[in-house]
N, CA, C and O atoms as CSV, one atom per row, in Angstrom:
chain,resi,resn,atom,element,x,y,z
A,1,MET,N,N,65.034,168.641,184.780
A,1,MET,CA,C,63.860,169.337,185.290
A,1,MET,C,C,63.565,170.533,184.393
A,1,MET,O,O,64.462,171.318,184.084
A,2,THR,N,N,62.330,170.670,183.982
A,2,THR,CA,C,61.958,171.790,183.128
A,2,THR,C,C,61.636,173.008,183.979
A,2,THR,O,O,61.150,172.902,185.104
A,3,HIS,N,N,61.919,174.143,183.414
A,3,HIS,CA,C,61.637,175.406,184.095
A,3,HIS,C,C,60.147,175.700,183.967
A,3,HIS,O,O,59.570,175.482,182.901
A,4,PRO,N,N,59.510,176.191,185.035
A,4,PRO,CA,C,58.079,176.494,184.924
A,4,PRO,C,C,57.814,177.608,183.914
A,4,PRO,O,O,58.638,178.503,183.725
A,5,ARG,N,N,56.653,177.536,183.272
A,5,ARG,CA,C,56.223,178.572,182.328
A,5,ARG,C,C,55.204,179.456,183.016
A,5,ARG,O,O,54.442,179.025,183.881
A,6,PHE,N,N,55.223,180.691,182.602
A,6,PHE,CA,C,54.299,181.684,183.126
A,6,PHE,C,C,53.594,182.353,181.964
A,6,PHE,O,O,54.131,182.424,180.859
A,7,ALA,N,N,52.397,182.841,182.213
A,7,ALA,CA,C,51.685,183.654,181.224
A,7,ALA,C,C,51.551,185.057,181.802
A,7,ALA,O,O,51.383,185.239,183.008
A,8,PHE,N,N,51.630,186.035,180.920
A,8,PHE,CA,C,51.450,187.426,181.327
A,8,PHE,C,C,50.427,188.041,180.385
A,8,PHE,O,O,50.686,188.196,179.191
A,9,VAL,N,N,49.277,188.385,180.918
A,9,VAL,CA,C,48.173,188.943,180.139
A,9,VAL,C,C,48.174,190.452,180.345
A,9,VAL,O,O,48.173,190.936,181.477
A,10,LYS,N,N,48.174,191.195,179.230
A,10,LYS,CA,C,48.218,192.653,179.294
A,10,LYS,C,C,47.014,193.250,178.573
A,10,LYS,O,O,46.680,192.854,177.456
A,11,ALA,N,N,46.368,194.214,179.237
A,11,ALA,CA,C,45.281,194.952,178.602
A,11,ALA,C,C,45.865,196.028,177.692
A,11,ALA,O,O,46.856,196.670,178.041
A,12,ALA,N,N,45.260,196.222,176.541
A,12,ALA,CA,C,45.780,197.177,175.554
A,12,ALA,C,C,45.508,198.637,175.918
A,12,ALA,O,O,46.241,199.527,175.488
A,13,TRP,N,N,44.460,198.890,176.707
A,13,TRP,CA,C,44.194,200.261,177.119
A,13,TRP,C,C,45.378,200.755,177.942
A,13,TRP,O,O,45.829,200.067,178.857
A,14,HIS,N,N,45.877,201.931,177.624
A,14,HIS,CA,C,47.011,202.535,178.337
A,14,HIS,C,C,48.249,201.639,178.275
A,14,HIS,O,O,48.969,201.499,179.264
A,15,ALA,N,N,48.491,201.037,177.111
A,15,ALA,CA,C,49.603,200.102,176.943
A,15,ALA,C,C,50.952,200.720,177.287
A,15,ALA,O,O,51.845,200.019,177.761
A,16,GLU,N,N,51.116,202.029,177.055
A,16,GLU,CA,C,52.399,202.663,177.368
A,16,GLU,C,C,52.707,202.595,178.860
A,16,GLU,O,O,53.865,202.712,179.261
A,17,ILE,N,N,51.695,202.409,179.668
A,17,ILE,CA,C,51.863,202.249,181.114
A,17,ILE,C,C,51.830,200.767,181.489
A,17,ILE,O,O,52.728,200.277,182.172
A,18,VAL,N,N,50.806,200.066,181.046
A,18,VAL,CA,C,50.581,198.673,181.436
A,18,VAL,C,C,51.750,197.776,181.024
A,18,VAL,O,O,52.115,196.866,181.767
A,19,ASP,N,N,52.337,198.016,179.862
A,19,ASP,CA,C,53.448,197.182,179.395
A,19,ASP,C,C,54.637,197.210,180.350
A,19,ASP,O,O,55.461,196.296,180.346
A,20,GLN,N,N,54.725,198.235,181.150
A,20,GLN,CA,C,55.832,198.326,182.100
A,20,GLN,C,C,55.746,197.255,183.187
A,20,GLN,O,O,56.768,196.876,183.760
A,21,ALA,N,N,54.563,196.771,183.473
A,21,ALA,CA,C,54.421,195.683,184.448
A,21,ALA,C,C,55.122,194.431,183.932
A,21,ALA,O,O,55.752,193.705,184.701
A,22,TYR,N,N,55.012,194.181,182.640
A,22,TYR,CA,C,55.713,193.036,182.045
A,22,TYR,C,C,57.228,193.218,182.159
A,22,TYR,O,O,57.952,192.266,182.453
A,23,ALA,N,N,57.695,194.429,181.929
A,23,ALA,CA,C,59.129,194.706,182.064
A,23,ALA,C,C,59.603,194.392,183.486
A,23,ALA,O,O,60.646,193.765,183.669
A,24,GLY,N,N,58.847,194.822,184.479
A,24,GLY,CA,C,59.209,194.532,185.866
A,24,GLY,C,C,59.149,193.048,186.180
A,24,GLY,O,O,60.006,192.525,186.892
A,25,PHE,N,N,58.134,192.363,185.648
A,25,PHE,CA,C,57.981,190.920,185.843
A,25,PHE,C,C,59.208,190.182,185.331
A,25,PHE,O,O,59.702,189.252,185.968
A,26,CYS,N,N,59.689,190.610,184.179
A,26,CYS,CA,C,60.823,189.941,183.541
A,26,CYS,C,C,62.173,190.316,184.150
A,26,CYS,O,O,63.201,189.769,183.750
A,27,GLU,N,N,62.185,191.230,185.100
A,27,GLU,CA,C,63.410,191.472,185.851
A,27,GLU,C,C,63.707,190.309,186.794
A,27,GLU,O,O,64.856,190.098,187.183
A,28,LEU,N,N,62.661,189.548,187.163
A,28,LEU,CA,C,62.833,188.419,188.080
A,28,LEU,C,C,62.594,187.058,187.430
A,28,LEU,O,O,63.137,186.046,187.873
A,29,ILE,N,N,61.788,187.043,186.389
A,29,ILE,CA,C,61.496,185.801,185.669
A,29,ILE,C,C,61.890,186.028,184.218
A,29,ILE,O,O,61.375,186.928,183.555
A,30,ASP,N,N,62.812,185.199,183.734
A,30,ASP,CA,C,63.347,185.366,182.384
A,30,ASP,C,C,62.229,185.332,181.341
A,30,ASP,O,O,61.362,184.458,181.371
A,31,ALA,N,N,62.264,186.288,180.428
A,31,ALA,CA,C,61.225,186.416,179.397
A,31,ALA,C,C,61.080,185.158,178.553
A,31,ALA,O,O,60.011,184.918,177.990
A,32,GLU,N,N,62.122,184.357,178.453
A,32,GLU,CA,C,62.011,183.135,177.652
A,32,GLU,C,C,61.080,182.106,178.300
A,32,GLU,O,O,60.693,181.126,177.664
A,33,HIS,N,N,60.726,182.332,179.562
A,33,HIS,CA,C,59.807,181.439,180.271
A,33,HIS,C,C,58.412,182.043,180.433
A,33,HIS,O,O,57.587,181.537,181.194
A,34,VAL,N,N,58.164,183.132,179.704
A,34,VAL,CA,C,56.900,183.853,179.842
A,34,VAL,C,C,56.230,184.000,178.473
A,34,VAL,O,O,56.840,184.491,177.524
A,35,ASP,N,N,54.986,183.575,178.385
A,35,ASP,CA,C,54.180,183.806,177.184
A,35,ASP,C,C,53.338,185.051,177.427
A,35,ASP,O,O,52.677,185.169,178.458
A,36,VAL,N,N,53.363,185.973,176.477
A,36,VAL,CA,C,52.640,187.235,176.605
A,36,VAL,C,C,51.382,187.180,175.753
A,36,VAL,O,O,51.419,186.798,174.583
A,37,ILE,N,N,50.282,187.564,176.357
A,37,ILE,CA,C,48.996,187.579,175.657
A,37,ILE,C,C,48.390,188.959,175.839
A,37,ILE,O,O,48.220,189.421,176.967
A,38,ASP,N,N,48.064,189.615,174.742
A,38,ASP,CA,C,47.419,190.921,174.776
A,38,ASP,C,C,45.916,190.741,174.622
A,38,ASP,O,O,45.452,189.967,173.784
A,39,VAL,N,N,45.170,191.460,175.432
A,39,VAL,CA,C,43.711,191.465,175.341
A,39,VAL,C,C,43.259,192.918,175.196
A,39,VAL,O,O,44.009,193.833,175.536
A,40,PRO,N,N,42.044,193.142,174.696
A,40,PRO,CA,C,41.599,194.527,174.464
A,40,PRO,C,C,41.589,195.394,175.721
A,40,PRO,O,O,42.048,196.535,175.689
A,41,GLY,N,N,41.075,194.866,176.814
A,41,GLY,CA,C,40.971,195.674,178.026
A,41,GLY,C,C,40.961,194.803,179.256
A,41,GLY,O,O,41.078,193.581,179.165
A,42,ALA,N,N,40.822,195.430,180.406
A,42,ALA,CA,C,40.846,194.714,181.680
A,42,ALA,C,C,39.717,193.695,181.791
A,42,ALA,O,O,39.906,192.613,182.346
A,43,PHE,N,N,38.555,194.036,181.271
A,43,PHE,CA,C,37.382,193.181,181.414
A,43,PHE,C,C,37.580,191.812,180.769
A,43,PHE,O,O,36.947,190.838,181.177
A,44,GLU,N,N,38.446,191.731,179.774
A,44,GLU,CA,C,38.695,190.462,179.078
A,44,GLU,C,C,39.728,189.584,179.776
A,44,GLU,O,O,39.886,188.419,179.408
A,45,MET,N,N,40.424,190.104,180.759
A,45,MET,CA,C,41.501,189.347,181.406
A,45,MET,C,C,41.038,188.099,182.156
A,45,MET,O,O,41.688,187.063,182.017
A,46,PRO,N,N,39.963,188.129,182.938
A,46,PRO,CA,C,39.585,186.905,183.664
A,46,PRO,C,C,39.284,185.721,182.748
A,46,PRO,O,O,39.683,184.594,183.043
A,47,LEU,N,N,38.596,185.960,181.660
A,47,LEU,CA,C,38.295,184.874,180.726
A,47,LEU,C,C,39.581,184.309,180.132
A,47,LEU,O,O,39.745,183.092,180.045
A,48,MET,N,N,40.491,185.189,179.723
A,48,MET,CA,C,41.755,184.727,179.153
A,48,MET,C,C,42.571,183.975,180.202
A,48,MET,O,O,43.162,182.937,179.904
A,49,ALA,N,N,42.604,184.496,181.425
A,49,ALA,CA,C,43.349,183.820,182.490
A,49,ALA,C,C,42.793,182.419,182.737
A,49,ALA,O,O,43.552,181.461,182.886
A,50,ARG,N,N,41.487,182.307,182.779
A,50,ARG,CA,C,40.861,180.994,182.980
A,50,ARG,C,C,41.218,180.035,181.864
A,50,ARG,O,O,41.566,178.882,182.116
A,51,ASP,N,N,41.129,180.516,180.615
A,51,ASP,CA,C,41.433,179.663,179.469
A,51,ASP,C,C,42.904,179.242,179.450
A,51,ASP,O,O,43.224,178.098,179.129
A,52,LEU,N,N,43.791,180.171,179.794
A,52,LEU,CA,C,45.221,179.839,179.854
A,52,LEU,C,C,45.492,178.824,180.963
A,52,LEU,O,O,46.241,177.868,180.766
A,53,ALA,N,N,44.889,179.033,182.112
A,53,ALA,CA,C,45.082,178.104,183.230
A,53,ALA,C,C,44.597,176.705,182.871
A,53,ALA,O,O,45.211,175.711,183.256
A,54,ALA,N,N,43.504,176.633,182.139
A,54,ALA,CA,C,42.925,175.342,181.769
A,54,ALA,C,C,43.831,174.532,180.847
A,54,ALA,O,O,43.670,173.316,180.744
A,55,THR,N,N,44.776,175.180,180.178
A,55,THR,CA,C,45.694,174.444,179.297
A,55,THR,C,C,46.655,173.567,180.081
A,55,THR,O,O,47.186,172.599,179.537
A,56,GLY,N,N,46.889,173.889,181.359
A,56,GLY,CA,C,47.835,173.127,182.156
A,56,GLY,C,C,49.287,173.453,181.862
A,56,GLY,O,O,50.181,172.798,182.398
A,57,LYS,N,N,49.546,174.452,181.020
A,57,LYS,CA,C,50.918,174.797,180.628
A,57,LYS,C,C,51.608,175.749,181.592
A,57,LYS,O,O,52.833,175.869,181.562
A,58,TYR,N,N,50.850,176.428,182.447
A,58,TYR,CA,C,51.421,177.532,183.210
A,58,TYR,C,C,51.422,177.274,184.712
A,58,TYR,O,O,50.455,176.761,185.274
A,59,ALA,N,N,52.537,177.645,185.350
A,59,ALA,CA,C,52.659,177.543,186.800
A,59,ALA,C,C,51.906,178.682,187.477
A,59,ALA,O,O,51.394,178.526,188.585
A,60,ALA,N,N,51.843,179.821,186.808
A,60,ALA,CA,C,51.109,180.983,187.317
A,60,ALA,C,C,50.834,181.924,186.151
A,60,ALA,O,O,51.506,181.883,185.120
A,61,ILE,N,N,49.830,182.771,186.344
A,61,ILE,CA,C,49.423,183.731,185.317
A,61,ILE,C,C,49.308,185.094,185.978
A,61,ILE,O,O,48.632,185.247,186.995
A,62,ALA,N,N,49.973,186.083,185.395
A,62,ALA,CA,C,49.868,187.456,185.879
A,62,ALA,C,C,49.051,188.256,184.871
A,62,ALA,O,O,49.175,188.052,183.663
A,63,CYS,N,N,48.226,189.154,185.362
A,63,CYS,CA,C,47.372,189.969,184.503
A,63,CYS,C,C,47.521,191.434,184.889
A,63,CYS,O,O,47.456,191.783,186.068
A,64,ALA,N,N,47.721,192.289,183.889
A,64,ALA,CA,C,47.975,193.708,184.165
A,64,ALA,C,C,47.031,194.603,183.379
A,64,ALA,O,O,46.790,194.396,182.190
A,65,ALA,N,N,46.496,195.618,184.084
A,65,ALA,CA,C,45.613,196.594,183.452
A,65,ALA,C,C,45.580,197.862,184.289
A,65,ALA,O,O,45.848,197.841,185.490
A,66,LEU,N,N,45.251,198.954,183.640
A,66,LEU,CA,C,45.013,200.224,184.306
A,66,LEU,C,C,43.570,200.610,183.999
A,66,LEU,O,O,43.217,200.868,182.848
A,67,VAL,N,N,42.739,200.648,185.042
A,67,VAL,CA,C,41.328,201.003,184.893
A,67,VAL,C,C,41.174,202.407,185.462
A,67,VAL,O,O,41.252,202.601,186.675
A,68,VAL,N,N,40.958,203.373,184.596
A,68,VAL,CA,C,40.945,204.765,185.045
A,68,VAL,C,C,39.536,205.272,185.287
A,68,VAL,O,O,38.560,204.791,184.712
A,69,ASP,N,N,39.473,206.250,186.151
A,69,ASP,CA,C,38.221,206.922,186.466
A,69,ASP,C,C,37.977,207.974,185.392
A,69,ASP,O,O,38.637,209.012,185.363
A,70,GLY,N,N,37.043,207.700,184.529
A,70,GLY,CA,C,36.725,208.637,183.463
A,70,GLY,C,C,35.606,209.598,183.848
A,70,GLY,O,O,34.998,210.226,182.982
A,71,GLY,N,N,35.335,209.712,185.150
A,71,GLY,CA,C,34.300,210.628,185.605
A,71,GLY,C,C,32.939,209.987,185.748
A,71,GLY,O,O,31.952,210.667,186.029
A,72,ILE,N,N,32.883,208.683,185.557
A,72,ILE,CA,C,31.633,207.947,185.756
A,72,ILE,C,C,31.919,206.778,186.694
A,72,ILE,O,O,33.082,206.453,186.936
A,73,TYR,N,N,30.890,206.154,187.216
A,73,TYR,CA,C,31.081,205.057,188.162
A,73,TYR,C,C,31.534,203.763,187.514
A,73,TYR,O,O,31.952,202.842,188.216
A,74,ARG,N,N,31.466,203.669,186.220
A,74,ARG,CA,C,31.779,202.427,185.521
A,74,ARG,C,C,33.129,201.840,185.900
A,74,ARG,O,O,33.262,200.620,185.986
A,75,HIS,N,N,34.122,202.671,186.125
A,75,HIS,CA,C,35.456,202.143,186.431
A,75,HIS,C,C,35.456,201.319,187.713
A,75,HIS,O,O,36.177,200.325,187.802
A,76,ASP,N,N,34.666,201.710,188.699
A,76,ASP,CA,C,34.596,200.933,189.937
A,76,ASP,C,C,34.024,199.543,189.680
A,76,ASP,O,O,34.536,198.551,190.199
A,77,PHE,N,N,32.977,199.471,188.889
A,77,PHE,CA,C,32.362,198.191,188.581
A,77,PHE,C,C,33.304,197.307,187.775
A,77,PHE,O,O,33.414,196.108,188.031
A,78,VAL,N,N,33.983,197.905,186.800
A,78,VAL,CA,C,34.930,197.144,185.985
A,78,VAL,C,C,36.056,196.609,186.859
A,78,VAL,O,O,36.377,195.422,186.799
A,79,ALA,N,N,36.655,197.470,187.668
A,79,ALA,CA,C,37.779,197.050,188.511
A,79,ALA,C,C,37.375,195.911,189.442
A,79,ALA,O,O,38.116,194.937,189.579
A,80,GLN,N,N,36.222,196.017,190.078
A,80,GLN,CA,C,35.771,194.963,190.992
A,80,GLN,C,C,35.495,193.664,190.243
A,80,GLN,O,O,35.866,192.587,190.709
A,81,ALA,N,N,34.844,193.763,189.085
A,81,ALA,CA,C,34.556,192.566,188.298
A,81,ALA,C,C,35.844,191.883,187.850
A,81,ALA,O,O,35.926,190.655,187.850
A,82,VAL,N,N,36.844,192.665,187.471
A,82,VAL,CA,C,38.115,192.106,187.010
A,82,VAL,C,C,38.813,191.361,188.139
A,82,VAL,O,O,39.216,190.211,187.965
A,83,VAL,N,N,38.957,191.993,189.277
A,83,VAL,CA,C,39.650,191.355,190.397
A,83,VAL,C,C,38.893,190.107,190.854
A,83,VAL,O,O,39.506,189.073,191.116
A,84,ASP,N,N,37.567,190.198,190.952
A,84,ASP,CA,C,36.770,189.026,191.324
A,84,ASP,C,C,36.937,187.903,190.298
A,84,ASP,O,O,37.085,186.737,190.664
A,85,GLY,N,N,36.912,188.259,189.019
A,85,GLY,CA,C,37.054,187.259,187.959
A,85,GLY,C,C,38.421,186.595,187.963
A,85,GLY,O,O,38.528,185.389,187.743
A,86,LEU,N,N,39.468,187.378,188.212
A,86,LEU,CA,C,40.815,186.802,188.269
A,86,LEU,C,C,40.935,185.835,189.444
A,86,LEU,O,O,41.514,184.758,189.308
A,87,MET,N,N,40.392,186.216,190.587
A,87,MET,CA,C,40.421,185.326,191.755
A,87,MET,C,C,39.652,184.044,191.456
A,87,MET,O,O,40.107,182.948,191.786
A,88,ARG,N,N,38.493,184.183,190.835
A,88,ARG,CA,C,37.692,183.002,190.513
A,88,ARG,C,C,38.419,182.086,189.530
A,88,ARG,O,O,38.365,180.864,189.664
A,89,ALA,N,N,39.100,182.676,188.539
A,89,ALA,CA,C,39.845,181.864,187.574
A,89,ALA,C,C,40.900,181.029,188.284
A,89,ALA,O,O,41.082,179.853,187.969
A,90,GLY,N,N,41.595,181.632,189.240
A,90,GLY,CA,C,42.602,180.888,189.988
A,90,GLY,C,C,42.001,179.812,190.865
A,90,GLY,O,O,42.498,178.686,190.903
A,91,LEU,N,N,40.940,180.149,191.565
A,91,LEU,CA,C,40.306,179.170,192.446
A,91,LEU,C,C,39.679,178.023,191.662
A,91,LEU,O,O,39.753,176.869,192.084
A,92,ASP,N,N,39.064,178.332,190.525
A,92,ASP,CA,C,38.403,177.295,189.729
A,92,ASP,C,C,39.392,176.341,189.061
A,92,ASP,O,O,39.082,175.168,188.855
A,93,THR,N,N,40.579,176.843,188.724
A,93,THR,CA,C,41.541,176.019,187.977
A,93,THR,C,C,42.679,175.491,188.834
A,93,THR,O,O,43.352,174.537,188.446
A,94,GLY,N,N,42.903,176.096,189.990
A,94,GLY,CA,C,44.030,175.695,190.818
A,94,GLY,C,C,45.357,176.302,190.390
A,94,GLY,O,O,46.400,175.979,190.959
A,95,VAL,N,N,45.329,177.174,189.397
A,95,VAL,CA,C,46.534,177.857,188.929
A,95,VAL,C,C,46.530,179.265,189.510
A,95,VAL,O,O,45.538,179.981,189.369
A,96,PRO,N,N,47.620,179.678,190.162
A,96,PRO,CA,C,47.653,181.031,190.704
A,96,PRO,C,C,47.465,182.086,189.606
A,96,PRO,O,O,48.153,182.062,188.586
A,97,VAL,N,N,46.538,182.998,189.827
A,97,VAL,CA,C,46.301,184.114,188.912
A,97,VAL,C,C,46.531,185.392,189.712
A,97,VAL,O,O,45.836,185.664,190.691
A,98,LEU,N,N,47.510,186.160,189.281
A,98,LEU,CA,C,47.947,187.344,190.008
A,98,LEU,C,C,47.470,188.601,189.308
A,98,LEU,O,O,47.460,188.674,188.079
A,99,SER,N,N,47.081,189.580,190.090
A,99,SER,CA,C,46.544,190.812,189.527
A,99,SER,C,C,47.508,191.983,189.689
A,99,SER,O,O,47.990,192.272,190.784
A,100,VAL,N,N,47.772,192.639,188.580
A,100,VAL,CA,C,48.452,193.933,188.559
A,100,VAL,C,C,47.442,194.894,187.924
A,100,VAL,O,O,47.747,195.608,186.969
A,101,SER,N,N,46.241,194.886,188.481
A,101,SER,CA,C,45.148,195.700,187.970
A,101,SER,C,C,44.952,196.871,188.915
A,101,SER,O,O,44.478,196.698,190.038
A,102,LEU,N,N,45.309,198.038,188.470
A,102,LEU,CA,C,45.256,199.218,189.316
A,102,LEU,C,C,44.179,200.183,188.843
A,102,LEU,O,O,43.924,200.329,187.648
A,103,THR,N,N,43.555,200.837,189.819
A,103,THR,CA,C,42.513,201.817,189.550
A,103,THR,C,C,42.842,203.088,190.321
A,103,THR,O,O,42.383,203.267,191.449
A,104,PRO,N,N,43.635,203.969,189.721
A,104,PRO,CA,C,43.980,205.204,190.437
A,104,PRO,C,C,42.760,206.115,190.575
A,104,PRO,O,O,41.891,206.150,189.705
A,105,HIS,N,N,42.717,206.843,191.676
A,105,HIS,CA,C,41.601,207.764,191.907
A,105,HIS,C,C,41.717,209.015,191.042
A,105,HIS,O,O,40.708,209.575,190.613
A,106,HIS,N,N,42.926,209.442,190.794
A,106,HIS,CA,C,43.128,210.695,190.056
A,106,HIS,C,C,44.172,210.487,188.971
A,106,HIS,O,O,45.354,210.758,189.179
A,107,PHE,N,N,43.741,210.013,187.829
A,107,PHE,CA,C,44.655,209.834,186.706
A,107,PHE,C,C,44.254,210.777,185.578
A,107,PHE,O,O,43.090,210.842,185.182
A,108,GLN,N,N,45.221,211.490,185.081
A,108,GLN,CA,C,45.036,212.315,183.889
A,108,GLN,C,C,46.146,211.913,182.913
A,108,GLN,O,O,47.281,211.693,183.336
A,109,PRO,N,N,45.842,211.815,181.630
A,109,PRO,CA,C,46.862,211.388,180.672
A,109,PRO,C,C,47.885,212.491,180.365
A,109,PRO,O,O,48.103,212.852,179.209
A,110,THR,N,N,48.490,213.002,181.407
A,110,THR,CA,C,49.535,214.018,181.268
A,110,THR,C,C,50.892,213.327,181.349
A,110,THR,O,O,50.995,212.202,181.837
A,111,GLU,N,N,51.909,213.992,180.877
A,111,GLU,CA,C,53.257,213.427,180.933
A,111,GLU,C,C,53.641,213.069,182.368
A,111,GLU,O,O,54.264,212.036,182.613
A,112,HIS,N,N,53.269,213.924,183.305
A,112,HIS,CA,C,53.590,213.691,184.716
A,112,HIS,C,C,52.929,212.412,185.243
A,112,HIS,O,O,53.604,211.557,185.815
A,113,HIS,N,N,51.619,212.281,185.051
A,113,HIS,CA,C,50.915,211.091,185.546
A,113,HIS,C,C,51.364,209.832,184.821
A,113,HIS,O,O,51.550,208.788,185.447
A,114,ILE,N,N,51.538,209.920,183.523
A,114,ILE,CA,C,51.997,208.748,182.767
A,114,ILE,C,C,53.339,208.279,183.311
A,114,ILE,O,O,53.550,207.079,183.487
A,115,GLY,N,N,54.246,209.212,183.579
A,115,GLY,CA,C,55.555,208.856,184.128
A,115,GLY,C,C,55.456,208.188,185.485
A,115,GLY,O,O,56.126,207.188,185.743
A,116,ILE,N,N,54.623,208.738,186.346
A,116,ILE,CA,C,54.436,208.155,187.688
A,116,ILE,C,C,53.917,206.720,187.580
A,116,ILE,O,O,54.444,205.814,188.226
A,117,TYR,N,N,52.890,206.521,186.768
A,117,TYR,CA,C,52.290,205.189,186.689
A,117,TYR,C,C,53.145,204.209,185.904
A,117,TYR,O,O,53.103,203.010,186.180
A,118,ARG,N,N,53.912,204.676,184.941
A,118,ARG,CA,C,54.857,203.777,184.250
A,118,ARG,C,C,55.834,203.198,185.269
A,118,ARG,O,O,56.062,201.988,185.290
A,119,ASP,N,N,56.412,204.048,186.110
A,119,ASP,CA,C,57.347,203.587,187.140
A,119,ASP,C,C,56.655,202.664,188.140
A,119,ASP,O,O,57.215,201.651,188.560
A,120,HIS,N,N,55.437,203.027,188.513
A,120,HIS,CA,C,54.686,202.222,189.481
A,120,HIS,C,C,54.386,200.828,188.917
A,120,HIS,O,O,54.444,199.837,189.644
A,121,PHE,N,N,54.071,200.757,187.640
A,121,PHE,CA,C,53.772,199.458,187.037
A,121,PHE,C,C,55.003,198.577,186.944
A,121,PHE,O,O,54.880,197.355,187.025
A,122,VAL,N,N,56.185,199.152,186.776
A,122,VAL,CA,C,57.413,198.346,186.811
A,122,VAL,C,C,57.516,197.667,188.171
A,122,VAL,O,O,57.752,196.462,188.258
A,123,GLU,N,N,57.338,198.442,189.219
A,123,GLU,CA,C,57.409,197.888,190.577
A,123,GLU,C,C,56.335,196.830,190.798
A,123,GLU,O,O,56.614,195.780,191.376
A,124,LYS,N,N,55.116,197.093,190.347
A,124,LYS,CA,C,54.030,196.126,190.520
A,124,LYS,C,C,54.308,194.846,189.726
A,124,LYS,O,O,53.936,193.759,190.167
A,125,GLY,N,N,54.946,194.957,188.580
A,125,GLY,CA,C,55.340,193.772,187.817
A,125,GLY,C,C,56.350,192.934,188.579
A,125,GLY,O,O,56.256,191.707,188.600
A,126,ARG,N,N,57.317,193.593,189.206
A,126,ARG,CA,C,58.292,192.876,190.044
A,126,ARG,C,C,57.572,192.155,191.191
A,126,ARG,O,O,57.866,191.000,191.499
A,127,GLU,N,N,56.631,192.858,191.809
A,127,GLU,CA,C,55.884,192.258,192.913
A,127,GLU,C,C,55.078,191.052,192.454
A,127,GLU,O,O,54.969,190.070,193.188
A,128,ALA,N,N,54.518,191.107,191.265
A,128,ALA,CA,C,53.772,189.962,190.729
A,128,ALA,C,C,54.709,188.779,190.501
A,128,ALA,O,O,54.341,187.637,190.779
A,129,ALA,N,N,55.903,189.037,190.005
A,129,ALA,CA,C,56.878,187.960,189.808
A,129,ALA,C,C,57.274,187.354,191.148
A,129,ALA,O,O,57.379,186.133,191.269
A,130,GLN,N,N,57.495,188.197,192.155
A,130,GLN,CA,C,57.825,187.694,193.493
A,130,GLN,C,C,56.686,186.837,194.034
A,130,GLN,O,O,56.920,185.786,194.631
A,131,ALA,N,N,55.470,187.285,193.824
A,131,ALA,CA,C,54.307,186.526,194.289
A,131,ALA,C,C,54.204,185.192,193.550
A,131,ALA,O,O,53.925,184.162,194.164
A,132,ALA,N,N,54.426,185.207,192.240
A,132,ALA,CA,C,54.360,183.964,191.451
A,132,ALA,C,C,55.397,182.962,191.954
A,132,ALA,O,O,55.084,181.791,192.169
A,133,LEU,N,N,56.612,183.419,192.136
A,133,LEU,CA,C,57.665,182.529,192.619
A,133,LEU,C,C,57.388,182.082,194.053
A,133,LEU,O,O,57.637,180.929,194.408
A,134,GLY,N,N,56.878,182.987,194.867
A,134,GLY,CA,C,56.579,182.658,196.257
A,134,GLY,C,C,55.474,181.630,196.402
A,134,GLY,O,O,55.584,180.718,197.222
A,135,ILE,N,N,54.410,181.761,195.623
A,135,ILE,CA,C,53.316,180.803,195.734
A,135,ILE,C,C,53.741,179.432,195.215
A,135,ILE,O,O,53.300,178.404,195.730
A,136,LEU,N,N,54.597,179.420,194.196
A,136,LEU,CA,C,55.095,178.129,193.700
A,136,LEU,C,C,55.914,177.437,194.781
A,136,LEU,O,O,55.755,176.239,195.018
A,137,LYS,N,N,56.781,178.185,195.427
A,137,LYS,CA,C,57.608,177.634,196.499
A,137,LYS,C,C,56.742,177.127,197.655
A,137,LYS,O,O,56.980,176.042,198.186
A,138,ALA,N,N,55.750,177.909,198.034
A,138,ALA,CA,C,54.867,177.511,199.129
A,138,ALA,C,C,54.080,176.262,198.785
A,138,ALA,O,O,53.882,175.394,199.635
A,139,ARG,N,N,53.635,176.168,197.557
A,139,ARG,CA,C,52.846,174.988,197.157
A,139,ARG,C,C,53.718,173.748,197.063
A,139,ARG,O,O,53.257,172.641,197.339
A,140,GLU,N,N,54.979,173.928,196.672
A,140,GLU,CA,C,55.900,172.781,196.633
A,140,GLU,C,C,56.121,172.205,198.026
A,140,GLU,O,O,56.349,171.005,198.182
A,141,ALA,N,N,56.052,173.063,199.029
A,141,ALA,CA,C,56.281,172.634,200.410
A,141,ALA,C,C,55.082,171.897,201.003
A,141,ALA,O,O,55.203,171.307,202.077
A,142,LEU,N,N,53.945,171.915,200.342
A,142,LEU,CA,C,52.742,171.238,200.882
A,142,LEU,C,C,52.941,169.731,200.936
A,142,LEU,O,O,52.042,169.004,201.359
């Protein structure tokens, strides 16, 4: 029996934080079973997730991004479009697409905030791995 493969899509914006989600993911799912794909930003994740799912190679796809409030409304629109797009990619392809896309209300690129969100993304990565494994188990039981 072959081990399932997973894809992990990471947005490059705020990589010092976002990459920690992959670290957390790999605490539960061995990195040798995970293909990592970097994209420029959160907005590109749904398209990549859809394309990866369409290959038929992956049991689940996790996508991670940090969409920050830069003082304009754009971040709200981006965050909503990303989450909607990720859900649509999963529904359209039948491959679970998991979101580790966070939009903090008050983020400043200070050492303190970066540290808080780095730790938070590790935990969110673990949660995405738990969700990936859980949905696979649930679907096997169907």
